C-alpha positions as CSV (number, residue, x, y, z in Angstrom):
1,X,-7.8,-28.9,-28.8
2,X,-4.8,-27.2,-27.2
3,X,-5.1,-27.5,-23.4
4,X,-5.5,-24.3,-21.5
5,X,-2.3,-23.3,-19.8
6,X,-2.4,-23.6,-16.0
7,X,-3.4,-20.5,-14.1
8,X,-0.4,-18.8,-12.5
9,X,-0.1,-18.8,-8.7
10,X,-1.0,-15.3,-7.5
11,X,1.9,-13.3,-6.1
12,X,0.1,-11.1,-3.5
13,X,-1.8,-12.3,-0.5
14,X,-4.5,-10.5,1.5
15,X,-2.9,-8.6,4.4
16,X,-5.4,-10.4,6.7
17,X,-6.4,-14.0,5.9
18,X,-9.3,-13.8,8.5
19,X,-12.5,-14.2,6.6
20,X,-14.4,-16.3,9.2
21,X,-18.1,-15.6,9.8
22,X,-17.6,-15.7,13.5
23,X,-15.6,-14.8,15.4
24,X,-14.8,-12.3,12.7
25,X,-11.8,-10.3,11.7
26,X,-10.6,-7.6,14.1
27,X,-10.8,-4.0,13.0
28,X,-7.9,-2.8,10.8
29,X,-4.8,-2.0,12.8
30,X,-5.9,-3.9,15.9
31,X,-3.3,-5.2,18.3
32,X,-3.3,-6.3,21.9
33,X,-2.2,-2.8,22.9
34,X,-5.8,-1.8,22.3
35,X,-6.7,-3.6,25.6
36,X,-4.1,-1.9,27.8
37,X,-6.7,0.3,29.6
38,X,-8.9,-2.7,30.4
39,X,-10.2,-2.8,34.0
40,X,-8.6,-6.2,34.7
41,X,-8.5,-7.2,38.3
42,X,-11.3,-4.8,39.1
43,X,-14.9,-5.6,39.9
44,X,-17.4,-5.0,37.1
45,X,-19.5,-3.3,39.8
46,X,-16.7,-0.8,40.7
47,X,-17.1,2.7,39.5
48,X,-14.5,2.0,36.8
49,X,-16.0,-1.3,35.7
50,X,-19.5,0.1,35.6
51,X,-18.4,3.2,33.8
52,X,-16.9,1.1,31.0
53,X,-20.1,-1.0,30.7
54,X,-22.1,2.2,30.7
55,X,-19.9,3.6,27.9
56,X,-20.5,0.5,25.8
57,X,-24.3,1.1,26.2
58,X,-24.1,4.9,25.5
59,X,-21.8,4.5,22.5
60,X,-24.1,1.8,21.1
61,X,-27.2,4.0,21.6
62,X,-25.6,7.0,20.0
63,X,-24.0,5.2,17.0
64,X,-27.1,3.3,16.2
65,X,-29.3,6.5,16.7
66,X,-31.9,4.5,18.6
67,X,-35.3,6.0,19.0
68,X,-36.2,7.7,22.3
69,X,-37.0,5.3,25.1
70,X,-35.1,2.3,23.7
71,X,-33.1,0.5,26.4
72,X,-29.7,-1.2,25.8
73,X,-28.1,-3.9,28.0
74,X,-25.0,-6.1,28.0
75,X,-26.1,-9.6,28.7
76,X,-24.6,-13.1,29.1
77,X,-24.1,-15.9,26.5
78,X,-23.6,-13.9,23.3
79,X,-26.4,-13.3,20.8
80,X,-27.9,-16.7,21.8
81,X,-28.3,-15.6,25.4
82,X,-29.9,-12.3,24.3
83,X,-32.4,-14.1,22.1
84,X,-33.3,-16.7,24.8
85,X,-33.8,-13.9,27.3
86,X,-36.3,-12.3,25.0
87,X,-38.1,-15.6,24.0
88,X,-38.5,-16.8,27.5
89,X,-39.5,-13.5,29.0
90,X,-41.8,-12.0,26.3
91,X,-43.5,-14.8,24.4
92,X,-46.8,-16.4,25.3
93,X,-49.0,-13.4,25.6
94,X,-50.3,-13.8,22.1
95,X,-49.8,-16.0,19.0
96,X,-46.3,-16.1,17.5
97,X,-45.1,-16.2,13.9
98,X,-41.6,-17.6,13.6
99,X,-39.5,-17.2,10.4
100,X,-36.8,-19.6,9.4
101,X,-34.7,-20.0,6.3
102,X,-31.5,-21.3,7.7
103,X,-30.0,-23.0,10.8
104,X,-30.2,-20.2,13.4
105,X,-33.8,-19.4,12.6
106,X,-34.5,-23.1,12.8
107,X,-33.0,-23.0,16.3
108,X,-35.5,-20.4,17.4
109,X,-38.3,-22.5,16.0
110,X,-37.1,-25.5,18.1
111,X,-36.9,-23.4,21.2
112,X,-40.4,-22.0,20.7
113,X,-42.1,-25.2,19.7
114,X,-40.3,-27.9,21.7
115,X,-39.0,-26.0,24.8
116,X,-41.5,-23.3,25.4
117,X,-44.2,-25.4,23.7
118,X,-46.4,-22.4,23.0
119,X,-49.9,-23.4,21.9
120,X,-50.3,-20.9,19.0
121,X,-47.3,-20.9,16.7
122,X,-47.1,-20.5,13.0
123,X,-43.8,-21.5,11.4
124,X,-43.0,-19.7,8.1
125,X,-40.1,-21.5,6.4
126,X,-38.0,-21.4,3.3
127,X,-35.1,-23.4,1.9
128,X,-31.5,-22.2,1.9
129,X,-31.2,-19.4,-0.6
130,X,-34.8,-18.2,-0.3
131,X,-37.0,-16.1,2.1
132,X,-40.4,-17.1,3.6
133,X,-43.5,-15.2,2.4
134,X,-42.9,-12.1,4.6
135,X,-46.4,-10.7,3.6
136,X,-48.0,-13.6,5.5
137,X,-46.7,-12.3,8.9
138,X,-49.7,-11.2,11.0
139,X,-49.2,-7.8,12.7
140,X,-51.5,-8.9,15.5
141,X,-49.1,-11.7,16.4
142,X,-45.6,-11.6,17.8
143,X,-42.9,-12.4,15.2
144,X,-39.5,-13.9,15.7
145,X,-36.9,-13.7,12.9
146,X,-33.3,-13.2,12.0
147,X,-32.6,-10.1,9.9
148,X,-29.6,-11.8,8.2
149,X,-29.3,-15.5,7.9
150,X,-25.7,-16.0,8.8
151,X,-25.5,-19.5,7.4
152,X,-27.4,-18.9,4.2
153,X,-26.3,-15.4,3.3
154,X,-29.9,-14.4,2.8
155,X,-31.3,-11.3,4.5
156,X,-34.6,-9.5,4.6
157,X,-34.3,-6.6,2.1
158,X,-36.0,-4.0,4.3
159,X,-38.7,-3.5,7.0
160,X,-41.5,-2.6,4.7
161,X,-43.3,-5.9,5.6
162,X,-43.5,-4.9,9.3
163,X,-46.6,-3.0,10.0
164,X,-46.1,0.4,11.7
165,X,-49.4,-0.1,13.6
166,X,-48.7,-3.7,14.7
167,X,-50.1,-4.9,18.0
168,X,-47.6,-7.8,18.3
169,X,-43.9,-7.5,19.1
170,X,-41.1,-7.9,16.6
171,X,-38.2,-9.9,18.0
172,X,-35.2,-9.6,15.7
173,X,-32.0,-11.6,15.9
174,X,-29.7,-9.0,14.2
175,X,-26.3,-10.5,15.1
176,X,-24.7,-10.4,11.6
177,X,-26.7,-7.4,10.4
178,X,-26.2,-4.6,12.9
179,X,-23.5,-2.1,11.9
180,X,-23.7,-3.5,8.4
181,X,-27.3,-3.1,7.2
182,X,-30.0,-0.5,7.6
183,X,-32.3,-1.5,10.4
184,X,-35.7,0.3,11.0
185,X,-35.4,0.4,14.8
186,X,-38.8,2.0,15.1
187,X,-40.3,-1.3,13.7
188,X,-38.1,-3.6,15.9
189,X,-39.2,-4.1,19.5
190,X,-36.3,-6.5,20.5
191,X,-32.9,-6.4,18.8
192,X,-30.1,-8.8,19.7
193,X,-26.5,-9.2,18.6
194,X,-23.0,-10.1,19.7
195,X,-19.7,-8.3,19.6
196,X,-17.9,-11.0,17.7
197,X,-19.7,-10.4,14.4
198,X,-19.6,-7.1,12.6
199,X,-17.7,-5.3,15.4
200,X,-15.0,-7.9,15.3
201,X,-15.0,-8.1,19.1
202,X,-14.5,-11.0,21.4
203,X,-17.2,-13.6,22.0
204,X,-19.5,-14.7,24.9
205,X,-21.3,-11.4,25.5
206,X,-24.6,-10.3,24.0
207,X,-26.4,-7.1,23.4
208,X,-30.1,-6.6,24.0
209,X,-32.1,-3.6,22.8
210,X,-35.7,-3.2,23.9
211,X,-38.4,-0.8,22.7
212,X,-40.9,0.8,25.1
213,X,-43.5,-1.6,23.7
214,X,-41.3,-4.5,24.8
215,X,-40.8,-3.0,28.2
216,X,-44.6,-2.6,28.6
217,X,-44.9,-6.3,27.8
218,X,-42.3,-7.2,30.4
219,X,-44.2,-5.2,33.1
220,X,-47.7,-6.4,32.2
221,X,-47.1,-10.1,31.4
222,X,-45.7,-12.9,33.6
223,X,-44.8,-16.1,31.7
224,X,-46.3,-19.3,33.1
225,X,-42.9,-21.0,33.3
226,X,-40.0,-20.5,35.7
227,X,-37.3,-18.0,34.5
228,X,-33.7,-18.8,35.1
229,X,-31.7,-16.0,36.8
230,X,-29.9,-15.3,33.6
231,X,-33.2,-14.4,31.8
232,X,-34.7,-12.2,34.4
233,X,-35.2,-8.5,33.4
234,X,-37.8,-7.4,36.0
235,X,-38.0,-7.0,39.8
236,X,-41.3,-7.0,41.5
237,X,-43.1,-6.5,38.3
238,X,-41.0,-3.5,37.1
239,X,-38.2,-3.4,34.6
240,X,-34.8,-3.7,36.3
241,X,-33.5,-0.4,35.0
242,X,-30.0,-1.0,36.4
243,X,-29.4,-3.7,33.8
244,X,-29.8,-1.0,31.2
245,X,-27.4,1.4,32.9
246,X,-24.3,-0.7,33.3
247,X,-25.1,-3.5,35.7
248,X,-24.9,-7.0,34.4
249,X,-26.7,-10.2,35.5
250,X,-23.4,-12.1,35.9
251,X,-19.7,-11.2,35.7
252,X,-18.5,-10.1,32.3
253,X,-15.0,-10.2,31.0
254,X,-13.5,-6.7,31.3
255,X,-11.0,-7.6,28.6
256,X,-14.0,-8.3,26.2
257,X,-15.6,-5.0,27.4
258,X,-12.5,-3.1,26.5
259,X,-12.3,-4.8,23.1
260,X,-15.9,-3.8,22.4
261,X,-15.2,-0.2,23.4
262,X,-12.2,-0.3,21.0
263,X,-14.5,-1.5,18.1
264,X,-17.2,1.1,18.9
265,X,-14.6,3.9,18.9
266,X,-13.2,2.7,15.6
267,X,-16.7,2.8,14.1
268,X,-17.1,6.3,15.3
269,X,-13.6,7.3,13.9
270,X,-14.3,6.0,10.4
271,X,-17.5,7.9,10.1
272,X,-20.2,6.1,12.1
273,X,-22.7,3.5,11.2
274,X,-23.3,4.7,7.7
275,X,-19.6,4.5,6.9
276,X,-19.3,0.9,8.1
277,X,-22.5,0.0,6.2
278,X,-20.9,1.4,3.1
279,X,-17.7,-0.5,3.7
280,X,-19.7,-3.8,4.0
281,X,-21.6,-3.0,0.8
282,X,-18.3,-2.4,-1.0
283,X,-17.1,-5.9,0.1
284,X,-20.2,-7.5,-1.3
285,X,-19.7,-5.6,-4.6
286,X,-16.1,-7.0,-4.8
287,X,-17.3,-10.5,-4.6
288,X,-20.3,-9.9,-6.8
289,X,-18.0,-8.8,-9.6
290,X,-15.9,-11.9,-9.1
291,X,-18.9,-14.2,-9.0
292,X,-20.4,-12.7,-12.2
293,X,-17.3,-13.9,-14.1
294,X,-16.9,-17.3,-12.3
295,X,-18.5,-20.4,-13.6
296,X,-18.0,-22.7,-10.6
297,X,-19.9,-20.7,-8.0
298,X,-23.1,-18.7,-7.7
299,X,-24.7,-16.8,-4.9
300,X,-26.8,-19.0,-2.5
301,X,-29.2,-16.1,-2.3
302,X,-31.0,-16.2,-5.6
303,X,-32.6,-12.7,-5.3
304,X,-29.9,-10.0,-5.4
305,X,-32.1,-7.9,-3.1
306,X,-31.7,-10.5,-0.4
307,X,-27.9,-11.0,-0.6
308,X,-26.1,-10.5,2.6
309,X,-23.2,-8.1,2.7
310,X,-21.7,-9.8,5.7
311,X,-22.0,-13.6,5.5
312,X,-21.6,-13.8,1.8
313,X,-22.5,-17.3,0.8
314,X,-21.8,-19.1,-2.5
315,X,-23.0,-22.5,-3.7
316,X,-21.1,-24.8,-6.0
317,X,-22.6,-24.8,-9.5
318,X,-23.4,-28.2,-11.3
319,X,-20.1,-28.0,-13.3
320,X,-18.0,-27.2,-10.2
321,X,-16.4,-30.6,-10.1
322,X,-14.2,-29.7,-13.0
323,X,-13.0,-32.6,-15.3
324,X,-14.4,-35.2,-12.9
325,X,-18.2,-34.9,-13.0
326,X,-18.5,-37.7,-10.4
327,X,-16.5,-35.7,-7.8
328,X,-18.4,-34.8,-4.7
329,X,-18.8,-30.9,-4.5
330,X,-18.3,-31.0,-0.7
331,X,-15.0,-32.8,-1.3
332,X,-14.0,-30.1,-3.8
333,X,-14.8,-27.4,-1.3
334,X,-12.9,-29.1,1.5
335,X,-9.8,-29.4,-0.6
336,X,-10.1,-25.8,-1.8
337,X,-10.5,-24.3,1.7
338,X,-7.7,-26.5,3.1
339,X,-5.3,-25.4,0.3
340,X,-6.1,-21.7,0.9
341,X,-5.6,-22.1,4.7
342,X,-2.3,-23.8,4.1
343,X,-1.3,-20.9,1.9
344,X,-2.3,-18.5,4.7
345,X,-4.6,-16.7,2.2
346,X,-8.0,-17.4,3.7
347,X,-9.1,-19.1,6.9
348,X,-12.5,-20.6,7.7
349,X,-14.3,-19.9,4.5
350,X,-16.2,-23.2,4.1
351,X,-20.0,-23.1,4.1
352,X,-21.8,-23.8,7.3
353,X,-22.1,-27.6,7.9
354,X,-25.9,-27.7,7.3
355,X,-25.8,-25.4,4.2
356,X,-25.3,-26.7,0.6
357,X,-21.6,-27.2,-0.3
358,X,-20.0,-23.9,-1.0
359,X,-18.1,-21.0,0.4
360,X,-19.0,-18.5,3.1
361,X,-16.8,-15.3,3.1
362,X,-17.2,-12.6,5.7
363,X,-17.8,-9.1,4.3
364,X,-18.4,-7.1,7.4
365,X,-16.7,-3.7,7.8
366,X,-13.6,-5.0,9.6
367,X,-12.6,-6.8,6.4
368,X,-10.9,-4.6,3.8
369,X,-12.3,-4.5,0.2
370,X,-8.6,-4.6,-0.9
371,X,-8.1,-7.9,0.8
372,X,-11.2,-9.4,-0.8
373,X,-9.9,-8.2,-4.2
374,X,-6.6,-10.0,-3.5
375,X,-8.5,-13.1,-2.4
376,X,-10.5,-13.6,-5.6
377,X,-7.5,-14.7,-7.9
378,X,-6.5,-17.1,-5.1
379,X,-10.0,-18.6,-5.2
380,X,-9.8,-19.3,-8.9
381,X,-6.2,-20.6,-8.6
382,X,-7.1,-22.9,-5.7
383,X,-10.2,-24.2,-7.6
384,X,-8.1,-25.1,-10.6
385,X,-5.5,-26.8,-8.4
386,X,-8.1,-29.1,-6.7
387,X,-10.2,-29.9,-9.8
388,X,-7.6,-30.3,-12.6
389,X,-5.8,-33.7,-13.0
């Protein structure tokens, strides 16, 4: 049999090689000049600093078209800090269902069962690539879940499984879903995320969105454990409204605030939340077309309805070791991603360390579909380079 000729090295590189799943690519055209109006050297409690924080809140509320009465706050410690604030402040009033199908969901399971040690917890789990049985969630219990599993590329397909007449609260970690997927905010009582995912902003700051039902819980229920200062959202039994108007619990970076404002303005300029959702879907479609014609990878999410359009995850197929069937798939991935990074084609696209060996390519709106189309021939070329003798 005549050996197949080697695949030619692609000639064109993506304009941006940043395909990391966090921190993620900056918006197209971004430069440091976008931060020149930052309130550096000024107090975050000054009229200027507070107005910029207030603008982040108001732009967020308007872009997301949040229901009436929903509060928005800038909080410490990224999405993790926002989730922890919600867990420690709201849980314990009734039983809790916790959903986990990848590492971040498992982290909330650990916090709830080992740190808070709540007495009535049901853990609904699934392996990487699958979802738990959503229909088993009890609407009379609180539920904690990630909308999009960042490390598995598996997202819930919709909010149909959340009862409109629920009596429990829904606490949703939406950090790699918001501004990329349709979220039924009327069914979500707590929503958390961070700027460094779909917005392409800088890290260390979180966003917390509360429904009126969540506020009612805060004002009617006092947890039996001490609350650190960073988690406190009430004063004398009432919601601290200032936190949702531009005050912050601790000192934020005004450079990061300016960067978040730049990202929010960009989302508005390109057509709002529906436009960036469509842009993310277009990115998924580019990689789906490539994967359909590629033998060495497959989506980690087995059900197409649950495939993330942001953290797009692929597993290595059984024949992915090429001519050496004994080769370790993880070693193949390591060589492939190292080669692409050395070629300045793609940075940080290896799968999460706890996920099956494979690739994780960010497809949020700050990534160009054209860049993903230019990336795919490089993926095939690099795979051939690391698997052929």
